[in-house]
N, C-alpha and C positions, 0 to 999 in steps of 0.2 A: 812639582807644579800643582797648584790648587785645582780641585775639581771644578768643572764648568757648571754654572747654574743658569737657569732661565729666568729672564725678566719678561713678564707679559704685559704689554701695553697695547690696548686696542686689539687688533688681530695680528700684530707683527711681533713675533718673539725675537729677542736679542740675546745672544750668548756671548758675554764678555766678562772675564774676571781678571783682575790685576792684583796680585798679592792679597787675595782674600777680600778686596773691596770692589764693588761694582763700578763700572764705567757707564755713564748715561749719555745719551745724545741730548740735543737741545730740547726736544719735545718732552723727553722723560724728565730732564732736570726741571723744566718749567712746571711739570705736573708734581714733582716731588716738593717743590718750593711753594706750591699753591698758586701759581701764576696762571692767568687765562690765556696768555699768548707767549711766544718766544721772542718777541721784539725787545723786551727788557733784557733778556739774555744776550741778544745781539749787541745792545748798547753797552752792557757790562764788558763784553769781549772787546769791543772797540776801544773802550776807555781803560782796558787792562785792569779791571777791578777784580776779576775772577781768573783762576788758573784754568787753562784749556790745553788739551792734548790734540795737536793737529795731526791727523792721520792721512791726509791727502788734500786734494783741492777743495773738497766739500765736507770731509769728515772732521767733525769736532766732537771730542769726547770729554766728559767731566767726571771727576771724582767728587761725589757729594760731600764727603767729610772735608775735603780741601776747600770746596766752594763755600761751605758754611763758615769755615775758619776765616777765609778771606773777607766774607761779608761782615763778620763780627768787627773787623777793624774799622768799618764805617759807621758803627753804631754810636749814636750820640747818647752819652750817659746823662742821667738826670743830675743836676747840680745840687739842688736843695729843695726840700718840700716843706716850707714853713707856712 
């Protein structure tokens, strides 16, 4: 079992590790993605655009690597630059 690490956000430490990757809550995910609020995260969850781990009635955890991979599928590639 991997050693637990501490993620500090504001004044609330979170200790969660899953196979060496950190799990983030909505607020931490929004901060990691550079978003100002969690409402966009809520919309992505509702549209099933990003993977989420449901740990209970209110607990939603995210693996940052998987979320980034899921969001890459929605990237619009530039067609041509002439």
